[in-house]
N, CA, C and O atoms as CSV, one atom per row, in Angstrom:
chain,resi,resn,atom,element,x,y,z
A,1,MET,N,N,0.857,-1.177,0.000
A,1,MET,CA,C,0.000,0.000,0.000
A,1,MET,C,C,0.900,1.236,0.000
A,1,MET,O,O,1.753,1.402,0.872
A,2,GLN,N,N,0.693,2.089,-0.988
A,2,GLN,CA,C,1.450,3.333,-1.083
A,2,GLN,C,C,0.649,4.468,-0.460
A,2,GLN,O,O,-0.539,4.618,-0.747
A,3,ASN,N,N,1.281,5.259,0.380
A,3,ASN,CA,C,0.629,6.429,0.958
A,3,ASN,C,C,0.742,7.598,-0.006
A,3,ASN,O,O,1.814,7.863,-0.549
A,4,VAL,N,N,-0.372,8.299,-0.217
A,4,VAL,CA,C,-0.402,9.473,-1.085
A,4,VAL,C,C,-0.853,10.659,-0.238
A,4,VAL,O,O,-2.024,10.737,0.135
A,5,PRO,N,N,0.065,11.593,0.076
A,5,PRO,CA,C,-0.315,12.744,0.897
A,5,PRO,C,C,-1.075,13.788,0.082
A,5,PRO,O,O,-0.667,14.157,-1.019
A,6,ILE,N,N,-2.197,14.259,0.653
A,6,ILE,CA,C,-2.954,15.333,0.013
A,6,ILE,C,C,-3.090,16.479,1.021
A,6,ILE,O,O,-3.095,16.257,2.231
A,7,SER,N,N,-3.198,17.691,0.509
A,7,SER,CA,C,-3.225,18.871,1.381
A,7,SER,C,C,-4.638,19.409,1.603
A,7,SER,O,O,-4.812,20.435,2.261
A,8,THR,N,N,-5.644,18.730,1.063
A,8,THR,CA,C,-7.039,19.146,1.236
A,8,THR,C,C,-7.799,18.012,1.914
A,8,THR,O,O,-7.353,16.866,1.868
A,9,PRO,N,N,-8.943,18.306,2.544
A,9,PRO,CA,C,-9.687,17.234,3.217
A,9,PRO,C,C,-10.316,16.231,2.254
A,9,PRO,O,O,-10.540,15.077,2.618
A,10,THR,N,N,-10.605,16.670,1.014
A,10,THR,CA,C,-11.189,15.768,0.013
A,10,THR,C,C,-10.511,15.998,-1.328
A,10,THR,O,O,-9.886,17.032,-1.564
A,11,ILE,N,N,-10.650,15.005,-2.202
A,11,ILE,CA,C,-10.150,15.104,-3.571
A,11,ILE,C,C,-11.032,14.193,-4.421
A,11,ILE,O,O,-11.431,13.117,-3.973
A,12,LYS,N,N,-11.330,14.615,-5.628
A,12,LYS,CA,C,-12.136,13.779,-6.523
A,12,LYS,C,C,-11.260,12.658,-7.082
A,12,LYS,O,O,-10.046,12.814,-7.219
A,13,LEU,N,N,-11.886,11.540,-7.399
A,13,LEU,CA,C,-11.153,10.383,-7.904
A,13,LEU,C,C,-10.332,10.739,-9.132
A,13,LEU,O,O,-9.167,10.351,-9.223
A,14,GLY,N,N,-10.913,11.469,-10.080
A,14,GLY,CA,C,-10.184,11.855,-11.280
A,14,GLY,C,C,-8.959,12.698,-10.960
A,14,GLY,O,O,-7.892,12.503,-11.543
A,15,GLN,N,N,-9.115,13.634,-10.033
A,15,GLN,CA,C,-7.988,14.473,-9.627
A,15,GLN,C,C,-6.920,13.627,-8.940
A,15,GLN,O,O,-5.725,13.833,-9.150
A,16,PHE,N,N,-7.357,12.681,-8.125
A,16,PHE,CA,C,-6.419,11.795,-7.444
A,16,PHE,C,C,-5.583,10.998,-8.442
A,16,PHE,O,O,-4.367,10.880,-8.291
A,17,LEU,N,N,-6.247,10.452,-9.465
A,17,LEU,CA,C,-5.521,9.652,-10.457
A,17,LEU,C,C,-4.433,10.474,-11.149
A,17,LEU,O,O,-3.344,9.968,-11.418
A,18,LYS,N,N,-4.726,11.720,-11.430
A,18,LYS,CA,C,-3.736,12.597,-12.055
A,18,LYS,C,C,-2.652,12.977,-11.047
A,18,LYS,O,O,-1.466,12.928,-11.374
A,19,TYR,N,N,-3.036,13.350,-9.842
A,19,TYR,CA,C,-2.106,13.778,-8.804
A,19,TYR,C,C,-1.119,12.666,-8.438
A,19,TYR,O,O,0.067,12.923,-8.229
A,20,ALA,N,N,-1.617,11.440,-8.365
A,20,ALA,CA,C,-0.772,10.302,-8.000
A,20,ALA,C,C,0.090,9.819,-9.159
A,20,ALA,O,O,0.909,8.916,-8.987
A,21,GLY,N,N,-0.089,10.420,-10.355
A,21,GLY,CA,C,0.721,10.042,-11.509
A,21,GLY,C,C,0.239,8.782,-12.200
A,21,GLY,O,O,0.983,8.174,-12.970
A,22,ILE,N,N,-0.994,8.382,-11.937
A,22,ILE,CA,C,-1.538,7.176,-12.551
A,22,ILE,C,C,-1.962,7.465,-13.988
A,22,ILE,O,O,-1.802,6.616,-14.865
A,23,VAL,N,N,-2.502,8.654,-14.231
A,23,VAL,CA,C,-2.804,9.109,-15.588
A,23,VAL,C,C,-2.030,10.403,-15.825
A,23,VAL,O,O,-1.742,11.146,-14.886
A,24,ASP,N,N,-1.697,10.664,-17.089
A,24,ASP,CA,C,-0.885,11.832,-17.421
A,24,ASP,C,C,-1.692,13.114,-17.554
A,24,ASP,O,O,-1.226,14.187,-17.171
A,25,THR,N,N,-2.906,13.007,-18.099
A,25,THR,CA,C,-3.699,14.205,-18.346
A,25,THR,C,C,-5.122,14.024,-17.854
A,25,THR,O,O,-5.606,12.901,-17.713
A,26,GLY,N,N,-5.784,15.134,-17.596
A,26,GLY,CA,C,-7.174,15.078,-17.179
A,26,GLY,C,C,-8.077,14.484,-18.240
A,26,GLY,O,O,-9.071,13.833,-17.920
A,27,GLY,N,N,-7.740,14.704,-19.497
A,27,GLY,CA,C,-8.538,14.181,-20.595
A,27,GLY,C,C,-8.506,12.667,-20.702
A,27,GLY,O,O,-9.405,12.071,-21.295
A,28,ALA,N,N,-7.488,12.037,-20.140
A,28,ALA,CA,C,-7.337,10.589,-20.220
A,28,ALA,C,C,-8.101,9.862,-19.119
A,28,ALA,O,O,-8.202,8.635,-19.144
A,29,ILE,N,N,-8.636,10.598,-18.160
A,29,ILE,CA,C,-9.261,9.976,-16.992
A,29,ILE,C,C,-10.498,9.169,-17.363
A,29,ILE,O,O,-10.650,8.040,-16.896
A,30,LYS,N,N,-11.380,9.714,-18.185
A,30,LYS,CA,C,-12.622,9.022,-18.542
A,30,LYS,C,C,-12.325,7.674,-19.206
A,30,LYS,O,O,-12.929,6.661,-18.853
A,31,THR,N,N,-11.412,7.662,-20.148
A,31,THR,CA,C,-11.035,6.418,-20.822
A,31,THR,C,C,-10.369,5.461,-19.849
A,31,THR,O,O,-10.626,4.258,-19.881
A,32,PHE,N,N,-9.521,5.987,-18.990
A,32,PHE,CA,C,-8.826,5.152,-18.013
A,32,PHE,C,C,-9.827,4.449,-17.099
A,32,PHE,O,O,-9.712,3.249,-16.849
A,33,LEU,N,N,-10.809,5.200,-16.604
A,33,LEU,CA,C,-11.817,4.617,-15.716
A,33,LEU,C,C,-12.621,3.516,-16.406
A,33,LEU,O,O,-13.033,2.548,-15.766
A,34,ALA,N,N,-12.843,3.667,-17.711
A,34,ALA,CA,C,-13.626,2.687,-18.457
A,34,ALA,C,C,-12.837,1.414,-18.760
A,34,ALA,O,O,-13.429,0.369,-19.033
A,35,THR,N,N,-11.512,1.492,-18.715
A,35,THR,CA,C,-10.697,0.357,-19.146
A,35,THR,C,C,-9.846,-0.274,-18.051
A,35,THR,O,O,-9.107,-1.222,-18.315
A,36,HIS,N,N,-9.939,0.235,-16.833
A,36,HIS,CA,C,-9.136,-0.298,-15.734
A,36,HIS,C,C,-10.009,-0.620,-14.525
A,36,HIS,O,O,-11.081,-0.044,-14.339
A,37,SER,N,N,-9.526,-1.546,-13.715
A,37,SER,CA,C,-10.226,-1.942,-12.498
A,37,SER,C,C,-9.850,-0.995,-11.367
A,37,SER,O,O,-8.686,-0.916,-10.974
A,38,ILE,N,N,-10.852,-0.272,-10.844
A,38,ILE,CA,C,-10.613,0.672,-9.755
A,38,ILE,C,C,-11.604,0.383,-8.634
A,38,ILE,O,O,-12.807,0.244,-8.860
A,39,LYS,N,N,-11.067,0.298,-7.424
A,39,LYS,CA,C,-11.903,0.110,-6.239
A,39,LYS,C,C,-11.582,1.207,-5.239
A,39,LYS,O,O,-10.431,1.617,-5.092
A,40,VAL,N,N,-12.621,1.675,-4.550
A,40,VAL,CA,C,-12.454,2.622,-3.459
A,40,VAL,C,C,-12.992,1.938,-2.210
A,40,VAL,O,O,-14.170,1.586,-2.141
A,41,ASN,N,N,-12.127,1.754,-1.232
A,41,ASN,CA,C,-12.491,1.060,0.008
A,41,ASN,C,C,-13.133,-0.300,-0.276
A,41,ASN,O,O,-14.087,-0.704,0.388
A,42,GLY,N,N,-12.587,-0.995,-1.278
A,42,GLY,CA,C,-13.023,-2.346,-1.604
A,42,GLY,C,C,-14.197,-2.463,-2.551
A,42,GLY,O,O,-14.555,-3.571,-2.950
A,43,LEU,N,N,-14.815,-1.331,-2.927
A,43,LEU,CA,C,-15.966,-1.354,-3.826
A,43,LEU,C,C,-15.588,-0.799,-5.198
A,43,LEU,O,O,-14.876,0.202,-5.289
A,44,VAL,N,N,-16.063,-1.445,-6.267
A,44,VAL,CA,C,-15.771,-1.001,-7.627
A,44,VAL,C,C,-16.316,0.413,-7.824
A,44,VAL,O,O,-17.445,0.715,-7.437
A,45,GLU,N,N,-15.499,1.270,-8.430
A,45,GLU,CA,C,-15.884,2.667,-8.637
A,45,GLU,C,C,-15.499,3.102,-10.046
A,45,GLU,O,O,-14.397,2.807,-10.508
A,46,ALA,N,N,-16.409,3.806,-10.737
A,46,ALA,CA,C,-16.135,4.277,-12.094
A,46,ALA,C,C,-16.479,5.753,-12.267
A,46,ALA,O,O,-16.403,6.280,-13.377
A,47,ARG,N,N,-16.859,6.427,-11.175
A,47,ARG,CA,C,-17.216,7.852,-11.268
A,47,ARG,C,C,-15.993,8.712,-10.990
A,47,ARG,O,O,-15.441,8.672,-9.891
A,48,ARG,N,N,-15.571,9.480,-11.969
A,48,ARG,CA,C,-14.391,10.313,-11.761
A,48,ARG,C,C,-14.638,11.430,-10.751
A,48,ARG,O,O,-13.688,11.979,-10.192
A,49,GLY,N,N,-15.896,11.770,-10.513
A,49,GLY,CA,C,-16.243,12.812,-9.559
A,49,GLY,C,C,-16.428,12.309,-8.136
A,49,GLY,O,O,-16.773,13.086,-7.246
A,50,ARG,N,N,-16.206,11.031,-7.912
A,50,ARG,CA,C,-16.355,10.437,-6.570
A,50,ARG,C,C,-15.409,11.132,-5.611
A,50,ARG,O,O,-14.205,11.183,-5.863
A,51,HIS,N,N,-15.931,11.670,-4.511
A,51,HIS,CA,C,-15.104,12.362,-3.531
A,51,HIS,C,C,-14.401,11.355,-2.635
A,51,HIS,O,O,-15.024,10.446,-2.085
A,52,LEU,N,N,-13.097,11.533,-2.498
A,52,LEU,CA,C,-12.290,10.712,-1.609
A,52,LEU,C,C,-11.926,11.553,-0.401
A,52,LEU,O,O,-11.769,12.769,-0.512
A,53,ILE,N,N,-11.790,10.918,0.745
A,53,ILE,CA,C,-11.394,11.631,1.956
A,53,ILE,C,C,-10.148,10.971,2.537
A,53,ILE,O,O,-9.771,9.867,2.144
A,54,LEU,N,N,-9.517,11.668,3.480
A,54,LEU,CA,C,-8.336,11.115,4.134
A,54,LEU,C,C,-8.660,9.747,4.712
A,54,LEU,O,O,-9.712,9.555,5.322
A,55,GLY,N,N,-7.757,8.803,4.519
A,55,GLY,CA,C,-7.953,7.442,5.003
A,55,GLY,C,C,-8.560,6.505,3.983
A,55,GLY,O,O,-8.493,5.287,4.147
A,56,ASP,N,N,-9.160,7.057,2.917
A,56,ASP,CA,C,-9.706,6.192,1.872
A,56,ASP,C,C,-8.588,5.397,1.209
A,56,ASP,O,O,-7.454,5.861,1.092
A,57,GLU,N,N,-8.934,4.197,0.783
A,57,GLU,CA,C,-7.992,3.344,0.067
A,57,GLU,C,C,-8.493,3.139,-1.352
A,57,GLU,O,O,-9.643,2.761,-1.574
A,58,VAL,N,N,-7.614,3.393,-2.302
A,58,VAL,CA,C,-7.932,3.259,-3.719
A,58,VAL,C,C,-7.051,2.159,-4.288
A,58,VAL,O,O,-5.838,2.153,-4.081
A,59,GLU,N,N,-7.666,1.233,-5.002
A,59,GLU,CA,C,-6.918,0.158,-5.653
A,59,GLU,C,C,-7.083,0.309,-7.155
A,59,GLU,O,O,-8.201,0.345,-7.670
A,60,VAL,N,N,-5.949,0.398,-7.856
A,60,VAL,CA,C,-5.952,0.547,-9.304
A,60,VAL,C,C,-5.175,-0.628,-9.892
A,60,VAL,O,O,-3.969,-0.759,-9.685
A,61,ASP,N,N,-5.885,-1.472,-10.624
A,61,ASP,CA,C,-5.262,-2.657,-11.235
A,61,ASP,C,C,-4.421,-3.446,-10.234
A,61,ASP,O,O,-3.327,-3.908,-10.558
A,62,GLY,N,N,-4.942,-3.596,-9.011
A,62,GLY,CA,C,-4.279,-4.401,-7.994
A,62,GLY,C,C,-3.246,-3.673,-7.158
A,62,GLY,O,O,-2.678,-4.268,-6.243
A,63,ILE,N,N,-2.983,-2.412,-7.438
A,63,ILE,CA,C,-2.011,-1.622,-6.671
A,63,ILE,C,C,-2.790,-0.709,-5.724
A,63,ILE,O,O,-3.695,0.011,-6.147
A,64,GLY,N,N,-2.429,-0.746,-4.442
A,64,GLY,CA,C,-3.177,0.003,-3.449
A,64,GLY,C,C,-2.552,1.341,-3.099
A,64,GLY,O,O,-1.329,1.479,-3.058
A,65,TYR,N,N,-3.405,2.324,-2.848
A,65,TYR,CA,C,-3.000,3.682,-2.454
A,65,TYR,C,C,-3.874,4.088,-1.276
A,65,TYR,O,O,-5.072,3.807,-1.262
A,66,ARG,N,N,-3.270,4.757,-0.277
A,66,ARG,CA,C,-4.028,5.274,0.860
A,66,ARG,C,C,-3.828,6.785,0.939
A,66,ARG,O,O,-2.699,7.273,0.886
A,67,LEU,N,N,-4.931,7.519,1.065
A,67,LEU,CA,C,-4.841,8.966,1.173
A,67,LEU,C,C,-4.503,9.342,2.605
A,67,LEU,O,O,-5.191,8.941,3.544
A,68,ILE,N,N,-3.434,10.117,2.764
A,68,ILE,CA,C,-3.018,10.584,4.079
A,68,ILE,C,C,-2.874,12.103,4.039
A,68,ILE,O,O,-2.796,12.702,2.967
A,69,ALA,N,N,-2.841,12.715,5.216
A,69,ALA,CA,C,-2.677,14.162,5.303
A,69,ALA,C,C,-1.255,14.546,4.941
A,69,ALA,O,O,-0.298,13.892,5.356
A,70,ASP,N,N,-1.122,15.616,4.164
A,70,ASP,CA,C,0.180,16.153,3.808
A,70,ASP,C,C,0.822,16.723,5.071
A,70,ASP,O,O,0.161,17.407,5.852
A,71,ALA,N,N,2.089,16.446,5.267
A,71,ALA,CA,C,2.796,16.892,6.479
A,71,ALA,C,C,3.048,18.392,6.504
A,71,ALA,O,O,3.360,18.935,7.564
A,72,ASP,N,N,2.925,19.079,5.376
A,72,ASP,CA,C,3.204,20.530,5.337
A,72,ASP,C,C,2.141,21.328,6.020
A,72,ASP,O,O,2.228,22.554,6.073
């Protein structure tokens, strides 16, 4: 499980995918969501606007990410 620090209390799934370096551009998010397996807290998710909060766990193609508070 990789920790991903964010500086806001919430982040949308699409923004998270770009921020974490999983997708290169915002325009690629819709296609990425349609062609890859993504789970949020163990449940399949395909909405790029899904709000994530600190502590949420996102799994992308079997790789896990946990949202944590940015230390700054």
